[in-house]
N, C-alpha and C positions, 0 to 999 in steps of 0.2 A: 713570264707572260702577264700582261696587264689584266687585272680583274675587270670585267665589264661593268659599266656604270648603270645600275638599275634605275630605270626611268619610268615615270608616269606623266602622262599629258592630260591636263584638265581643260577640256574645250575642243571640240572637233568642228569648228567653224572654218572660215576661209584659210587663215594662217595655220590653223591646227591640222587641217586635212584637205579641204576642198580645192585649193589652188592647184594641187598636183594630181588630182584624180585622173586626169587625161593627159598629163604632161609626159614628155619623153625622158629618157635617162639623164640627159644633159641639163635638165631643169630640176632644181631642188628649192622650192619656195616655202615648204611647210615643215612643221616640227615632226610630224609623223614620218614623212619621207626621209628627212635628215637623220632621225633616230634609227630608222631601219636600214639606212644606207651606210651609216658610220659604224665601222667594225668594233669600236670600243664601247658602244652603247647597247644596252639590253632593254628594249621597250617591253615592259611586263604587262602594262594595261593602259587603257585610256578611260576617261570619265566624260560623259555627256548626258544631259537629261533627256535628249531627244532619241527615241528608240530608232527612228528611221536612219539617222546618221550613224548610230552605233552599228547597225546591221551592215551598212555600206562599208564601214571600216573593217569589221570582222570578216566579211566576205573577201575583201581585197588583201588583208594582211594576216589573216589567220591568228589573230591575237584577241583575247577576250576584252570586251568593253563593258563598263558598268554605268548605271544611271547616277550613282553618287559614291562617295568614299566609304560610307557605311556598308553598302552592298559589297564593295571590294574587300573590306576588312573582315566581313562575315565569312568570306570564303578563303581569304589569304591572311590569316592571323599571324602576328609577330614577324612580318616580313618588312624590314626597314628599307626605305627607298633612298637612293643616293641623290637623285635629281628629280625635282618636280617642275614641270613647265606649265605655267598658267597662261592659257590662250583663250580664256573665256571672255565675255564682254567686259568692258571697263568697269561697269557698275558692280561686277562680281569679284573683281581682283582682291579687294580687302578681305572679303569673306573667305575666298578660296585660299589665300595665303595663310590666314589665321588657322583655318581648319587643317591645312597641310602641315603646318608647324606642329600642331597638337597630335595629329593622328599618324603622320608618316615620318616625322622627325628627319627631314632631308638635310643633307650637307649643303646643298646649293638649290636655290630657286631661280629660275629664269621667268620673269614676268613680261608679258607683252606690253608694248608701249600703248598709251602714254604713261603707264604706271599708276593705276588707280583711276578713279573717276574725276579726281580733282587734286589740288595741292594738299588738302587736309588728309585725304586717303593715303597719298604718297608718304607723308611724314609718319603716319601711323604704321604703315607697312615696314618702313625702315626701323622704327622703334621695336616692333614685334620681332623682327628678324635678328636685331642686335641682342635682344633679351634671350633668344633661343640659340644664339651663336651660329646662325645660319647665314651663309653668304647669299646675297641677292644681286642679280643683274637684270637689266631691262633690255628687251630685244629691239634696239634700234640698229637694224641690219646694215645701214650705210657705213657704220663705224668699222665693220669687218670686211666690207667689199674690197676686192683687190685693188681697184683704182684709187681708193682713198689714201693708201700708203704712198702711192706715186704722187698724188696731188699734194700731200703734206710736205713732201720734199721740195716741190716746185714753188711753194708759197712761203717758205721760210725766209725771214729777213726782208720781206716785201710788205708794202702797203697794198692790200688787196681790196677789190670791189667785186662782189658776187651778185648776180641777178638770177633770182629763183622764180620759177613758175610752178605753183602747186595746184592740186585739184581738191574738190569736195570741201573740206573745212580745215581750219587751223589745227584742230586737235587730232584729226585722223591722218592727214598727209603733211600739212604744214609743220607739224611737230618733228617729223623726220629731219627736216632741213634746219630747224632751230637747233636741234640736238647735234647735228653734224657740224654746224659752224661754231657752236660752242667748243667743240673739240678742235676744230681747225684754226679758229680765230681767237680763242681765249675768252676771257670774261666779258660779259655784256656791260657796256658803259652807259648807253642810253637807247631809247626807242621812241619813235613817233610815227604818226600817220600823215601821208601826203597824197591827197586824191585817192587813187586806188592802190597805193603801195604802203607797205609797212617797212619803215627804215630802221634797221637794227645796227647800231654801232658797237662793234666789239673792240677789244684791245688791239687786235692785229688786222682789222679790216671792217668793211661795211657790207651789209647784206640788204638788198632790195627784194622784199618778199611780195609777190603778186599772185593773186588767184586767177586761174584761167578755166574756161569751159572747153577749150580746144584740147581734145584728147591726145592729139599728136604731140603737142608742146607741153602737156602737163607733166609735172614731176621731173623737170629737167633744170639744169643750171649752167651758168657760165661764170668763170672767174677770170678777172683781168688784173695784171700787175705790169710793171715796166718791162719785164722780160718774157712773160708768158701769157698766152690766151688758152684757157682750158674749157672745153665743152663736154658736158656729160648729158647725153640724151638717154632714151630708154634702151637703145640698142648699140650705140657707139660712144666711145670715149676718145677724144682727140686733144692733143696739145700742140700748140703752135709756138715757135720761138722766132721772133722777128719776122713774122708772117710766113715762116717756113714750117710745114707740117713735120713734126719730129716723132709723134706717137699717134697711132690710129689702131684702136683695138675694139673688138666686139665686147659688149658688156657680158661678163660671165653671169649666167643666171642660176648659179648654185648658191644663192645667198645664204640659205639656212645651213648648208653644209659647212660653210666657213664659220658660222656662228658656233656650231657644235665643235669644230676644231679648237676654237677659243675656250669653250667650256672645258674641254679636256685639259687644257693648260692650267685652268683654275684648280682642277682637282689635284694637280701636282704643285700647286702654289707658285706657278710660273706667271710672269707678266703676260697679260692678255689685253685684247683690244675691245672687250665688251663694255657696254655702257654701265658705268658704276652708279650706285644708288644716288650719290650726291649730284652727279651730272643729270640724272633723270629728274630729280627734285628741282634743280635749277631750270630745266626745260619747262617743268610745270609752272614755275614762278613766272617765266617769261610769257607763257601762254595766258596766264591770269592777267598780266599787265596788258597784253594785247587786247584781250576781251574787254578790258576797262576803257580802252581808247574810244573816243567818240568820232 
């Protein structure tokens, strides 16, 4: 029988806890729900400086929450942690990673995207984890979504064009798509801005990235090549071949459950779909270049 993976979550914000407070069993969007749902994980504690959110968590999950790591260690001495999940604000990622490496000595860290507050933070986090021989992954959930594998097979050996609509800003939501198409289309060749679009040319295709305030269209994309038309909305995933619909599926909203399945693979040194540290750093590099465009 597999030994359960001892887990601590630092940060009980939206992705840490709140998105799932009122969700049904078929939706798993947060780290807390994924960790408590997945049978091979043992969520031993959470950390958050806000007393109110800690109480909400404790009432719902019957697991102790602490205001900081020192408070946790004062009560739970000499208890090594296998997995630390950093879902605190971007500005706290570097500090939280350093502190976790020193005080908890985890085997793996999963850090929320976009991986630090900037490119400099990301590079420092990578360096600290390498020094401590700790694996680190970044939580770009679209890489582990079920439809991404299907899409990957349909775009092989094609010249692809993708049109993406994102909301809010480039680092919060746009970064998801930059990271996804780095995985799907390969190395970035060039980027420029044309009117209201950012045009990213990758080795295997072009991405037109556009911000929208339309909540129904936001965070959706379409890929076209000579054989297929692929549409991914918030709720539906469709593929057309020569104008004939060949796949139509509802979007599975157990995003973080699939992330945790990939984390399990990493503990057994198996190949996984998680965002690797160099992919996350490359994503930060592209974000920096976009922010420099006039």
